[in-house]
C-alpha positions in Angstrom: -119.0 80.6 171.0 -119.0 77.3 169.1 -119.5 76.6 165.4 -123.2 75.7 166.3 -123.8 79.1 168.0 -124.2 80.2 171.6 -124.7 76.9 173.4 -125.2 78.5 176.8 -128.1 80.7 175.8 -129.7 79.3 172.7 -131.6 76.1 172.8 -131.7 75.8 169.0 -127.9 76.1 168.9 -127.6 73.4 171.5 -129.9 71.1 169.4 -127.8 71.9 166.3 -124.6 71.0 168.2 -126.2 67.7 169.3 -127.2 66.9 165.7 -123.5 67.5 164.6 -122.3 65.2 167.4 -124.7 62.5 166.5 -123.8 62.7 162.8 -120.1 62.5 163.7 -120.7 59.5 166.1 -122.7 57.7 163.3 -119.7 58.1 160.9 -117.3 57.0 163.6 -119.4 53.9 164.5 -119.5 53.0 160.8 -115.7 53.3 160.6 -115.3 51.1 163.7 -117.6 48.5 162.2 -115.7 48.6 158.9 -112.4 48.2 160.8 -113.8 45.2 162.7 -114.9 43.6 159.5 -111.4 44.1 157.9 -109.8 42.7 161.1 -111.9 39.6 160.9 -110.8 39.0 157.3 -107.2 39.8 158.2 -107.2 37.4 161.1 -108.7 34.6 158.9 -105.6 35.2 156.7 -103.4 35.0 159.8 -102.5 38.7 159.8 -102.9 39.2 163.5 -101.6 42.7 163.9 -103.5 45.7 162.4 -101.5 48.5 160.7 -100.4 51.0 163.4 -101.3 53.9 161.1 -104.9 52.6 160.7 -105.4 52.1 164.5 -103.8 55.5 165.3 -106.1 57.2 162.7 -109.2 55.4 164.0 -108.5 56.2 167.7 -106.6 59.4 167.3 -107.6 63.0 167.6 -110.0 63.9 164.8 -113.7 64.6 164.1 -115.3 62.2 161.7 -118.2 63.1 159.6 -119.5 65.9 157.4 -118.5 68.7 159.8 -115.1 67.2 160.6 -113.1 69.6 158.5 -114.6 72.7 160.1 -114.5 71.2 163.6 -110.8 70.3 163.3 -110.0 73.7 161.9 -111.7 75.4 164.8 -110.0 73.2 167.4 -106.6 73.7 165.8 -107.2 77.4 165.9 -108.1 77.4 169.6 -105.1 75.2 170.4 -102.8 77.4 168.3 -103.8 80.5 170.1 -102.9 78.8 173.4 -99.6 77.5 172.0 -98.5 80.9 170.6 -99.0 82.5 174.0 -96.8 79.9 175.7 -93.0 80.5 176.0 -90.7 77.7 174.9 -90.3 75.6 178.1 -87.3 74.3 179.9 -86.4 71.0 178.3 -83.7 68.3 179.0 -80.3 69.7 177.7 -79.6 66.8 175.3 -83.0 67.2 173.6 -83.2 71.0 173.2 -81.9 71.2 169.6 -84.3 68.5 168.4 -87.3 70.0 170.2 -86.6 73.5 168.9 -86.4 72.1 165.4 -89.6 70.1 165.8 -91.4 73.1 167.3 -90.2 75.4 164.4 -91.1 73.0 161.6 -94.5 72.0 163.0 -95.4 75.6 164.0 -94.9 76.6 160.4 -97.1 73.7 159.2 -99.9 74.6 161.8 -99.8 78.3 160.9 -100.0 77.5 157.2 -102.9 75.1 157.7 -104.8 77.8 159.6 -103.8 80.6 157.2 -105.0 78.5 154.2 -108.3 77.6 155.8 -107.3 73.9 156.4 -105.3 73.5 153.2 -101.8 72.2 153.4 -99.4 71.6 150.5 -97.8 68.2 150.0 -94.4 69.4 151.3 -95.8 70.5 154.6 -97.9 67.3 154.8 -94.6 65.3 154.4 -92.9 67.4 157.1 -95.7 66.6 159.5 -95.6 62.9 158.6 -91.9 62.8 159.1 -92.0 64.8 162.4 -94.9 63.0 164.1 -93.1 59.8 165.2 -90.3 61.8 166.7 -92.7 64.2 168.4 -94.6 61.2 169.9 -91.4 59.8 171.3 -90.4 63.1 172.8 -93.8 63.6 174.4 -93.7 60.2 175.9 -90.2 60.8 177.3 -91.2 64.2 178.7 -94.2 62.7 180.4 -92.2 60.0 182.2 -90.9 60.8 184.7 -92.5 64.2 185.0 -89.3 66.2 185.5 -90.4 68.7 182.9 -94.2 69.1 183.2 -94.3 72.4 181.3 -92.4 70.8 178.4 -94.7 67.9 178.4 -97.8 70.1 178.3 -96.3 72.4 175.6 -95.3 69.5 173.3 -98.4 67.5 174.0 -100.4 70.5 172.7 -98.2 70.6 169.6 -98.7 66.9 169.2 -102.5 67.2 169.4 -102.5 70.0 166.7 -100.2 68.0 164.5 -102.3 64.9 164.8 -105.6 66.7 164.2 -104.1 68.2 160.9 -102.5 64.9 159.9 -105.8 63.1 160.5 -107.7 65.8 158.7 -105.5 65.2 155.6 -105.9 61.4 156.0 -109.7 61.9 156.2 -109.6 63.9 153.0 -107.7 61.2 151.3 -110.2 58.5 152.4 -108.5 57.4 155.6 
């Protein structure tokens, strides 16, 4: 069951879901056009490299538009249910302490976000902001070479939830 209704059996729900997708796509296209305009101005000023945070937000996991908050909350909830059922995976010995710590801190943030219906206090937002670069590096390391595929899948899922929440908070703050 989606937030639009029973998409398999209800044509009205399917049309409602399509409207939500189109609204989100319209907002995203406006954001991309705005980014392109800013980049043209920046390039004219000889600022050739866009801010990494802006590019990551624009292209990262999120749902732009008026239904974005509810869509991201629903997706984080689905991912969290999967993550909670998964045992902590076998990881490289030298990284275990850091990965356990990241998992613990970020799991606390995710569960708080869900328990508070998408609200997250400033301290937990700061924890997520601080942990994200480290988590991204570890996911990249676990993904190449694929000596620890379960660890890669486990932490990639945690990364997706963390980025969804981080981008939700950025969207609330205006990008």
